[in-house]
N, C-alpha and C positions, 0 to 999 in steps of 0.2 A: 504492500501500501503505498502510494505515495504521495506528502500533503506540499499541497503549492509553497505556503508560503514558511519562506527559513527561518524562523525563531531558535531561542535552546532548547524550551520545549518541545516542537515538532520537530526538531534534529531528533532529539532522544528519542521521540516513539518511534522513530524512522530506525535509530540502531535496532533499539529492545525489539519490535516486528523482523528484522533483521535477524535477529540472537537469535529469536525463537522460532521464526519459519523456516529459516534456510541452516541452523545449527552453526552460524556462524560465532568468533569470538565478541567479544565487547571490547578489547582493548586494540587489534587490528584496527578494527571499523571505526571508532574513535578516533584514532589516528589518523587513518583517510580524511573524517571530516575536518578535523582542525588543521592539518594540514592546506587546510581549502585557502578560499577569503569571504567562507559564508559567514562567518560570524568573525568581524574585525576587532570588535571592541573585546579586550581581557576577562572584563566581566562575566561578559554570553557565555566565554571560552569554557570559565571556571564552573558557569550554571551546565551548562551542558553536560560535562564531565562529571559533576555531582550526581545530576540526574542520573544518569545512564547507572554508574556504580552503585548510587545509592540506595535504585528501585531493583539493582538486582542482588544488589548485598539485604534490602529491607522486605525484598520478595516473599518470603513466607511470612511476616507480619502485615503486608500489606493484603498478601490474596485473605487471611483470617478474615479481617475487617471485611473486607468487600464479602467475603460470603454471611456475613452475619447481617446483611440487606440485600440479599441477593434470595431469590424465589424458587431458580434454576441454576445450574451454572450456565458459564458462557461456552461458549461454543468455538472449535477450532476458525470458525468464520469471524469471528467477532475477537481476533488478536486483537485487532487497530483499539478497538474501543478499549479490552481490558487493559492495555498499555498507557491508554489515556489516563485510567481511571485508575492503575497505580502508579504512571508520574504523579496526578494529582493527591494522591493518600499518601505519597512518601513527602511532600512538600507540607502539607498539612500534618502532616504529627511528627517531621524531622527537623523540618527549616523554619525560623522565626523570623525571618528578614520579609518574608510575601503577604502581602494581606490576605487573608483566605478567601475574601471576594474575587482578586483576583487570577487567585489559581483556577477556583469556580466558570471563571468568565473563559479562561484562555481554554480549558479545557472542554466547554462546551463549545467554543468557535471550532477548535480542532476538531470536536465531533459532526458538526455544521458542513466540516468541507470533508469529510471522509466518509464518514457516513450518515447522511442524512434524518436517516429514520432512527436514530439513535439518541438524538439531541435531548429530547423530555427524559429518556434513561436514567443520560451522564447528569443531567441537573439533578435529576430527583434525588439519585444514590446520592452526589455529592454534598448537597444541601441536607439530605438525611443523617449523612457523617457528621456535617457539623454541629447539627443540634443534638445529636444525638452519641458524640464521643466521649463525654464522660460519664457515660453510664452500661461500654459496653465490658460484657465479663470475661475479663480475659482470665488465664489460667493461672490458677494460684499453686507457686512451687511446693509447699508441704503436701498438696493434695495428687499432684499429678506432675512429677518433676520434668519427666519426657514430654509432656502436650506444651507446659508452661515456657520450656527453654526453649522447642520448637518452634514455639509462637514468638514469644517475645524477643529468643535472641535468632529468630530467622536460620533457622538450620534443618533439614528432613529429620523427621521423627526417628527415621532408621538410624541415622549418622549417630544423633546425641543417647539411642540408645547401646550402639557401637563402644563408643566414646566412652559413659558412665562405665561400664564396665571396665574397661581399661585403665582410665583415672581417676575414676568416682566422682562427685558433683559438680566439686567446685571448682578443679582443672578443668573440667567440661564447658563450663561455663564461662571461664578464663580463654578457654581457647575458641569458642564463639565471637567473645565481646573483641578480641584480636582481629579474629577472621572477618567482623567486618568495622574494621579501622582503616583507617587510609595507610596502607602501607607507604614506609619511605623511599623517597627515590635515588638509586645506588648505582655506582657505575666504578669499572676495572679500568684502572691503570696501566695504558700502554707500558711495559718496561722496556722494551726494545729501544722505545722512541724519548721516555721521557721518565720520570718519579711524581711521586703524590706530591711534594713540594712547589715541584716547578707548576704540577697541571692546576697546583689551588690558587697561583698566581694569575695564571695563565685563563682561568675562569671569572677570578675575580674582576681583570679587567672587559671581562664581556658583559659583566651585571650577576657572575653566580655566584655566590656564598657554597662553598664546598669542607666539607673536614674529614678527616680521618676515619677509616670504618673499625669500631671495635674490635672486628676479629679478625676479617681478612686482610692479611699487610697488602693486598696491590688495590687497596676499597677505597671510595669515596661515596659518602653521603651528601649530595645534594639540599641545603635548608633554604635557601633562596633562590629564585629563577627570576631573569626578567626578559627569557626569553626562552624558546626551546628547543633543546642540549645539541638537537640534528641542525642547530642553525647557526650553530658555534663554528670559530676558525679550528679551533682542538677535536672538534669533532669532523670534520674531514680534510684534519692533516694525518687520519687516526691516533691521537695520541689519547683516548680512551675510547671503551663499549658501556654504552648500560648493562650492566647485569646485577640481581639482587647479590646481599651479600654471600648467603648459605653456599647457591648458585657456583659463587668465586671459590667456598670452599671444598669442594668436588676434586678438580685440577690437585689443589692442595694436599687430597687426598692419596691421589694419583701418585704423586711425589715422583717426576723423570729427572734425569737427569740430562745433560746435554749429549747427543750424540746417541741415543737410545733410538729404537724401533717399537712407534706405540700403535696399533690398534683400536682405534674409537667406533666399538660394531652399530652403535645408535649414535650417530655422529649429526644430522639436525642440521640447524643453520650453522653450527659450529660455533658456539659461545666459549664451548667446554675446549675443542680441535684450539682453536688460535690461544688460548688460556696455555695451555699444554706447551704451543709453539714459544710463547714468550717467555715460561720459566722453564723451557731449552736453550735457550738464546738462539733461537732460531737454528738450530743446528740437530742433525737428526734427521727422521722418518717417519711423517704421523700417515697413516691412511686411514682415512675418511670414511665409511662405507654409510651409506642410505640408502633407503628402499625409493626413494622419492627424488627426482630430478630435479625439480622446484626446491627442494630444500638443498639441494647439491650446490647448484648456483648463488643461492642467497651465499653457502657457507664462502665460495670463490671470491665473491664481490665483498665479503665481509676480511676476509684474510687478505688480500689487494688494499686495502683501506689501511688496516693495520700494520703492514711488512712483513707479512707471515710468507715464506717464501717454500716452507719447506712439510705441505700437504698437498696427498693424492685425494684428491675425492675419485669415490669407486661407488658407482650405483650396482645396488647387488639386495638381495632377502639376506638378512642374517641370519636365518633362521635355517638358510641350507649354506652347506659346504664354499665354501670362499677358495675359485682356483688360484687366484692372484696373490694368497696369504700361502705361506708354509704350515704346516700345524708344526708345534713347537720351534716357534721363530720370532720371539716377540720379547722382550723386556717386560712391557707392561701391554695389557688389554683391557679400557673400561669400555664396560657395559652398562650403558646410561639407558635403560628401560622406558618403553614406553609407560605410564601405568595413569591412575588416576586424576593427579595432580592435587587431591585432596590438601599438599602441605603448601597452595597458591592460590585457596581460596581469598586472601587480601586482592589479590590481581585479577584473579579468575572468578567470580562469585558464580557466575552461570556455570560453572561445572555441580557446584551444588545441588540442584536443580535438572538437573542432564543422568546424572547420574545412580545408578541400580547397585540394590548386591547380585543382581547377576550378570551385571556390567563388567562391576567390581572380581568376580569368579571368573569371567573370562580373560581379564587382563594376565591373572597369574597361571594361566598357562602357556602365555607367552614370554613370560617373563622367564618362566622354567626353562623352556625349549630353548632363549637366546643365551641364559648363564652357562647351559650345557654346552652350547654350540661356542661360546666365548673360550671355555677351556681350552678346550684341544689346541687353541695358539701360542700357549703362553707357553717359553721354553723351561725348562731346569732352572729353579733357583729365583723365577721372574713372579708379578704380579698378577692378580685379576681383580681387579676393581666392578665391585656392583655396587650401584647407584639410582635412588628414585626420588620425586618431588612429591613423595607421599608417605604421610604419617600414620600407615594402616599396616598392622605386622605381618596378613597376608601377602602381603604387596613386596614384602621388606627381611625381616628375619626369618620369618618362616620357607619363603624362596631358596634362601643361603644355606638354613639347617640341612634343606632337602637334599639340595645340593652336594653341599658335605657329607652327608651321610650314601650316597651314591658315588660321588670321588675322592677315597682318601688319599689322593695322591695332592692333595689343597688342604691346606693348614689355615684358620682363621687368624690373623694376628695385628696386632694393635698398631695402627698407624704410625707413622713418624713424622707428617709431615700437618698436622693438626693439632690443636690446644687438649687438652685431658678433658677438658669440661666438656665437652661434646662427646666424649667416649663413655659407652655404659661400661657394667664391670666385665664382659666379655672382647669389648674392641669395637662394639657396633657404635657408628658415627650417626648423631641424629641432632635436627635443628627444629627447632619452633617458635610459631608466629608469639605465642605467649609467656614463653620461657627466652630470648631470646633477639626477639623486636626484627626477624628475622621469616622466611619462608620456611616450609618445614622440609626437611631432604634429609636421608637415609644413604647411606655407605658402608658397606663393604669391604674387605683389603683380605684378602686369602692367596695365602705362598706357595708355588708350585712346589714340591718336595721331592717329586721322583717317584 
């Protein structure tokens, strides 16, 4: 559905419609819209960003509120009206700078232009909400924790129950609150070109305030930005790459040496492969495998911008034997498997509304297959590194434990490249949004002993 008038609210509804109908992700869509001149005022750009992410993060809450005022569920044909209502409800409950009557009026006007038959419906629902919002019977924690956390902290009930069993009620609520917060903007400094002190000074001259990350030795956190990072000279010169701090620590987990032969079995767009090359001082060999050619084209463009020259992109199915890589030939093999992404809900809140227990179980079959295949390429004395951006045991330690039970030639070891505070008593690497202020990542390092 297309909305003729381009305002932050209309564009937010367009993006949400595409996220829901096309299974697209909000971040690249929003980036596309913000890279145009549709919204010149920084305040409008900020409002668009807040409406998209805020509505997605709090969708469970606003859908529960909406259900209290509907006699029947909205159908797929009503996606546009539903997202108009969702963005309006988000503003009513979670913003305080926009008058309620203005929120309702714009929602009604958007409906008039896109689905005229639903104008009275939109107007009636929103005015009913304004009249009765103080009377809503929100679930209470003491009576029904799962329903309370699901509605008031806007997460699917099955996830709430799973996390409660793993970590208890208090930590589950803390995790939900962190997932619903705005994540910091982190970048990785390209040590082939510069260092953190120099890039802080360069960015400051371009109106951007940044400071060193507390954990990653290669990272910066942006505190204030007068312009998009991609519009800076430092970005064009390849002095940094946007990357979460926890993601940066996966390359440190691999801990490669200059001259090593590294296999990155699920390389994607190359964030970790290029970081490995930087740590290796651009000396050695990195074979970057991915099934999708478009991802590898982006990897090549990133490597070129960063001045990395040791990556060899290979389009191949990593669940099958790789003809271009000999068994027992690599010093390090990184298998950063496709996963649920449940550690990245601050950045990708749409994931929690798409994921189901069935999809999660399907992920684990692929992950186990990829890890088993990856082990074949590690030379004796070399390291196999398994990582995800998930916090779920079934995608993490359960996969590794099953692999180790079936492959006695590998031992789980304590990684040398990361701080001890991220390692549990078995040596598993973990980060959490509510504990560390980073995305949620998992890693395991296994040595091939022969």
